[in-house]
N, C-alpha and C positions, 0 to 999 in steps of 0.2 A: 560703483556708484550701487548703494541694494535701495530694490525698487522696496517702498512703504507696506505692509502688508495692508490688504483689503480687512474692515473692521465686519467683524460682523453683525449678523443684524440685532441680536438682542445685545451687544457692546452699543446701535448705536439706538436704541431703545433706551438704557440705561444712562449715556451718556446725553441722551437729548430733557430725559424724565429729571434729570437731577441735577442738571445744569441751570433750568428752568422751574428749581422746584420751589421757592420761593413765591413763582406768578400761579402755579399749580393751587401752593395753599390760601392764594388772594384770594383766587378764582374760587375757588374751596366756602370762601367766608361770604363771599358777593351773594354765591347760590344758597347758602343757611340761613337766611335772610327772607325768602319764600319761600320757602324748604319749612320755616317755621311754620310759619302763616298756612300752609297748603293740610302739614300733619295736627296743627291746631286744630282745622276745623275739621278732618278727618275722626280727630279721636273726640270733640265733643259729639259732634252727630251720632255715633257709633257709642258713647257710654253716657250721653245725656240725652238723647231721641230716642235709642231703638235698645235703649241699655244693657250690651250686647253688641261682641264685633259682627258685622259685616261685607262680604269679603264687595259691596259691590262700592259701600263709603270706603273702605280698606285700599283699596288702588283707586279713589279717583283724585288722589293728589297727581297720579299721571298725569291728570287735563288739566288739575291748576299748576303743575310747574313744569310742563311741557313747553312754554313761549317762553319762558326765564330758561330753561334748557338748549335755547337755540345759541344762545351765548356763549353755553358752557362748550358747546359741539364746535362754533367759531373759533375761539380760540385757542381748544386741543388742537385741533385740527391745523391751526400754525406751526404751532409748537410740536407736533407729531412729524409735517413734514420739511420741519429746521429752519424754519425763518428765529432769524435772529432780529432782538430788541422788540419782543410784542408786546403790544399795549395792551394789557389786561383791560382797563378800564373800557377806553374806546372801544376794541373790536365787540365788546360783551355788549354796551350799549347798539353799535351800530346793528350789528346783528340782533339784538331783541329786538328796535324800532322795527326793523328793517321784516322779520319773517316773525312776527307775534301772531295774527292769523294762519300762518298759513302751519306755524309748529299748532297752535289750537286744533285746526283739524287734526291734523295730529295726533294730536295725542288723546283727541276720541277713539280715533282709529287704533292705537296703539295701546287705552285703553278697553274697546272693547277685546281686542285679541288674547290679551294680559287675562281678563276675566273667561274670557270661554276657553282658552289653556286650563286655567284650574278648575272649571268647572268637569271639563272632558275628564282628563288626568284622575281627578277625586269620584269621580262617577263608577270610573273603570274599575279603577281601584276596589273600591264596595263593592263590584261587583266581581271581583274573584271568585268568590264561596262559588259560585252559580256555576260554572262548568271552568274548565280549562282553556277552550275558546278563547275569553276575557284577556286571558296573557295578552293570547296574540290580536286583539283589538288596541291593548295597552299601551302595546311594544308599537303598534301605526302611531297611536296616538302621539306617543310622547318622540316619533320619527317627525311626524306632522308641528309639535313647537319648538322642535329646534328647528328645522326649516322656519317658521316662521321668525323664530330670535332671527337667525340670519339676516332676514329680510326688515328686520327692522334695525339691525348697525347701520345699515345705506342710506335708510327713509332722511331724517338727522341731517347726516353728511350730508347726501344729496341734494340736501334743500337748501344748506348756507352758503355750496360752493356753486352749483352750476343754476341755470334760470330754467328751468323744465317749465312743465305742465304738470301736475299732479299723475296726470294714469302714467306719463312714462317714466316718473318718478316711482310710482308703486309697483311698474313694468321692472325698472333695469334694476328694482332691488331685491324683487323676488326671481329673476332670474340670476341673478351673482348671487343668491344666494345656493346655489348648486355651481355656477360658474367658477365662482372664488373659493370653492368645499377648502381648498385649506390655508387658504390666509385667514376665514372664518373658521378651521377648525384653531388657528396661532391664538387669533383673538380672542380667543373662548378660555381657550389653557391659560392665556396670561389672567384675562378676568377671574379666574375660578382661582387662580394663585392672592391675586389679592384678595378673595372674597374667603380664599383659606385661612389666612392669614388675618383675617377679623376676625373669625368661625374663633379659632383657636382663641384669642386673647379673649373673647366673651367666656369660654369656659372657665376661666377662670376668677370669673366674678362671682363670688358665695353672696349677694345681694341684690334688692330689684332694684333701688336708689344706683348702686355701682352700674351695677350694669345699665341701668337707664344713661347713667354718666358717658361711658364707653362708648356704646350706640351715639349717642348727639355726638358725641368728640370724633368719632372716627368720619361720620358724616358729614359735618362743618369740617373739618379739618384734610381730608381725605377722597372717601369712597368715589364721589360725584365726577371730579375731574379725573382721579389715577384711574377709577372701570373705567370713563371716558377716553382719554389717551391712549390705555393699552390695547380696546379695542379700535379706533382710528388708524395708530401708530401701524396696526399687519392690514387694516384692508384699503386703508385712501389708496396707496401709490395703486392698489390693482381699478381701481373703482375708476380714478381718473383719468390709466392710459384708458378701458375699456370704454368710456363715455367722448373722451376727444380724437381717440384714435379711431372709432368706429367708420365718420365720416373721411377724415384723413385716407384712411386703408383704403375705403372705395374712391375716390379721386387719386390713389394717386397708382391704380388699378387701370382706370381709364384714362390718365393721362402717358403712362408708360406700355410704349409698345415695343415687342419682342420684333424687333426685326433681322433677323441672319443674327443674333448674338447682339447686334447691336441696338438699347436700346435708346429712343427719342423720344423727346421730352417737347410736352405740348404745353401753352401758359394759357392758364386758363384768365376768361376778362374778371377782371375789378368788383365786387360784386359790390352793388352800393349799397351803403347803411342808411342814407338818410331819412331813415324812416324809422329811427331809433334815437328814441329821446335820451340825447346824452345823461345829463341832468343825474339820472337813474343808474348809473354806471359808476360803485365807490368802490371796485378792488379788478386795476389792470391784469393783474394774473387770475382772473376769474374768467367763467364762460359766459353764453347766453342764447338761447335759442330762439336761430331767424331762421326764417322759412323752412323749419325740415333741419337744422345744421345748426352742428354747434362751432359759436365764431367766442374768439380769444376778445376779452373787452379791451384788450390793449389797441390789438387793430382796429377796432371803432374807433376807438381815440383819437388814434394814430392819421386813422382816414378823415378825420373831423379837423383835428388841426392842419392839417396838408391844404385842403378846402379851403380851411378860413384863413389859413398865410395865399393860397391863391386869385381868394377875390378881394384882398389886401393889396395887391401888387397891382392886379386890373382897375382900382380905385386910383392910384398915384397912378 
């Protein structure tokens, strides 16, 4: 009997993307509604109030759209990790309601990073004529921007996947921008292909009207969810394994004692999760942060149900 050939990474990517293409389209259309409002506000401020484009106003949609982007990340995460029958509407709305304030904060941080990155790069480009050393500073600046971009990959994904304190989200995201460099590179390469297709199409637009329609069509039907999918597909497994296995590896080292080649397992006492509000757990496969450790929500829910059953038996 022949063994089934193991699928390559890019085959899995294409399979999951095109199998869920109708969900990608629907997700883009949902996100297009707040996008139209955010870009409209930016355009109005730029041309009606200031009479010319301004980088601070042009990038303002980042803050306005980031809370809505939480739903995009949550739906795309489920698709990218291979979940079946992903419910676009319910997942989107749940993520939006749960993460609104957190993503608003992240939006401010990403906005500040984007503005500073743009101003830094353009400043050094303008100073290139002064000295050759400016080329060195420009190169360093670009490298910093690249790793800031890698950090931004992880912030929204980590927020919708784990219940972590903000400082741990930023710390882990920053560390993974270096530690997961290979996955970050592939994610960027896949995202670049999507953007290259978009820009190639815009080259053939010979009028401003057609260009605007093409850009609007790509944004409404393709770019946000597709670009997010490409990034999440490559970084999710590495991020998930690093966060969830960090404490597991430590526990395993403590529990396994090498005794002349024979490993002795020591069973740890059951942790009490009764202080956790069970009503806040809405993703059994997700994790929460409890007393310095990552705990699967499913474990907490099962312990709660087991104790409810024990209390019911005692009452009888």
